[in-house]
N, C-alpha and C positions, 0 to 999 in steps of 0.2 A: 640115186635109183638107176644110173646108166650101169653101175656094176652088175645088176640083175638082167637089164635088158638094153643093151647099147643101141638097138635099132639100127638106122642107116650110118650113124656116127660110128658105132662099133664095127659094122662092116667095113667101112672104109679104113679105120685103123688097123683092122685084122688083115685086110688086103695089102696094105703098106707094110705091115710086119713080115708078111710072107715074101715080099720083094727085097727085104734087106739082106745083105750078105751075112755071113757068119759074125757074131758081135763078142768082142771081148768082155765088154761090160755096158752098163747104162749109167749114166749120172743124171739124176731126176733134181731140177728146182722147182719145188711144188709151192703154191700159194699158201699152203697149209702149215709152213714152217717158217714163223718168224721168230728171231731170237735177238736178243740184246748183245752189244758188243760186236766182234768180228764176224766173218763168216764162219760157219760150223760145216763140217763133213761127217756124215754118219759113217762110223768105222767098225761096226759090229760084224764077226763072222757070220752070224745069222741075226739079221736085223728083225725079223717077224713084222707083224702089222698092228696098227692101232685102228679101232673103230670110233674115230674121232668125230662123233655126231650123235644125235639123239632123236628119238620119236619115229623111226623108221621100222619096217616090217623085220621080224626076227630073222628072215632069210639073209637079210642084208649083213647081220652081225655073225652069221656062221662063214662068211666068206673069208677065205685066206689067200695069201700070195707067198709061198714058202721059198722065195729066192734067197740065194746065198747073198752075203755082202762081200765086199773086198777092201780089208784094211790096207792092202798094199796100194789099192787105186786111190784110197783116201789120202794116202801119205803124198803118192805123186801129185795129185790134184792141188794140195795144200802147198807143195812144193813151187808148182806153177804160179799160184796166185801170190806167194812170198816174192818170187822174182819180178812180179808185176808191181810190188810195193803194197800188196793187198793182204792183210792178216788173215789166217784162218786156223781155226783149232779143230782137233777131231773130238767127235762126241761118240763113244762106244755104247751108248745106252739107247739112242733114238731108234725108234721103229719106223716103218714106212708107213706115212699118212695116207688117207684115201686120195689125195691129189696126185700120190705116186702110183698106188696099187690099182686104182680103178683103170686107168687107160693101159697099164702094164697088163692086166688080165687080157686085154684084146691084142695088144702089140706082142707079146711073147706069153701065150697062155701056159706054156710048160714050165715057166717059172724057173728055168735052168740057168739063165744069163745072170751073173752077179749084178747087183744093184746098190748104188749108194746115193745119198741125197745131199743136197746142198741148201743152206738155209738162206732165207732173206734177211738180212741184218735190219733191225727196227729203224736205225738211221741210215737212209740209203736214198740214192737219187738214181735216175735212169742212167746217167753217166757212169755211175759206179759199177751197175750191173752191166752196162756195154763192155766196161773195161774188164770185168771178172769173165765176161764170156770170151774175150779175145785172149785172154791169159790162159783159159781152158782149151781153147780151139785146137792146140796141138794133139790133145788126146783122140781126137777124131780119126788122126792118121794112124792111130794103132788100134782102131776098132772100137772105139767107145762111142756110143750114141748119146748125145746131149738132147735132153727132153725138159722143155719148159711147159709146166703144166699150171693152168688157170682158166681164165676166161676173159676174152677181150671186152666183152660187156656182161657185167655182173652185178646186179642191184636186186637184192631178196626183199627190199622193201616195196618195190613196185611190180611184183610179179602179177601176171594175168593168170589166175587159177583157172579160168574157164579155158584158156588156151584157144581161143577161137578167133582172136583179133590179129594173130601174127605178130610180128616184132613191132614195138612202138617206134614212132618216127625219130624221136631222139636217138634211139638204139641204133637204127639203120644207118642214120646220119654218122655217128661216131664210127661204127664197124667200117663203112664204106671210106671214111677218111683214113682210117688205119690201113686198110688195104693199099689205098692210093699211095701213100707215102712208101709202103713196103714195096711195093712193085716198082716204084720210081727209085728206090735207093736213098731216099730223103731222110738221112739219120737226124739231121738238125731239126727238122719238123717234129719228128717222132719223140726227140727228147723234150719237146715243148708241147706234148699232148694235151696239157691242161686248157690250151687255147683252142682245141678243135671243137667243132659243132656237137652237141650232145654230151660232152666230157662229164660234166657235173652230175647228170644222170646215170650215165653208163659207167662211171668208175667213182663211186661215192668214197670208196677207200682203194689205194693202188695195189693191194697185194695180189689181186687176181690178174692184173694186167702186167705186174712187173716181171714175171718170168719170160715174157716176150722179148724184153731187152737183153736178157742173158743169152737167149737163143740167137737174137740178131748179131750180138758180139761175137758169137761162136761161128758165125755163118761164113760161107765161102762165096757167096752171090745172092742173087734176088730169089726169094721164095716163090713158091706156088701153093695154092689153096688145096689141101688134102680133102677139106669137108666144108661145106657152107650149110649153116642150119641154126634153127633157134628152138628154145624151150621156154614156155610161159611167158613169152613176150619180152623179157629182159635178161635172158641168159643165152649168150651166144656160145654155140658149140663149133664155130669156125676155127679150123685148124689148118696149120701151114707146115710145110717142109722146106727146110732151107738146104741149099747144096753145100 
């Protein structure tokens, strides 16, 4: 629903987008593309979007994000991954999922910057995603923004539909732990996030947390919080910018 009303989170992402220099392209790793086998890179000239959800207002299904793709960037990215010993294949059919186009509607509302997506392999570890981020980091020097899209705390089974109690204690504990490790540059602790307080409730499955590790690998230093906030008690909207 953030696609229809981003509230303060949308304002923060929009403000960040206006501060960015001209971009050559955007590479998105979204929690909503898991695929078997090696990494996959979307390589369509015009990817289009998918509305990969159900039961929402009709206005949400009318939304589009008509950004061009970049087959050339997909080839370049696959080559960088291959140099690091990481297999990647091109996928000319994959559209942008809502993990990509929802934040992009605020980050680059004009949809003029080419966008490609990188999948999360079904068989993965934080270390694998960290290595992939490091392999792709050189793209940043040529004007490619690397965007990890997910949620540090994401538990749909424990939502507070009343929305009156604020974040749950276990959610706050895990979010604060992640932030502490990020600002300390403690990669080793982050690789072992399952031992953190509140991890079992905050991350019942890892796909929403995993894009963070790709972003961390591609980073050039310690992050700053772009926005800190919550929805429904167990959905974190906290977003980070890596130098």
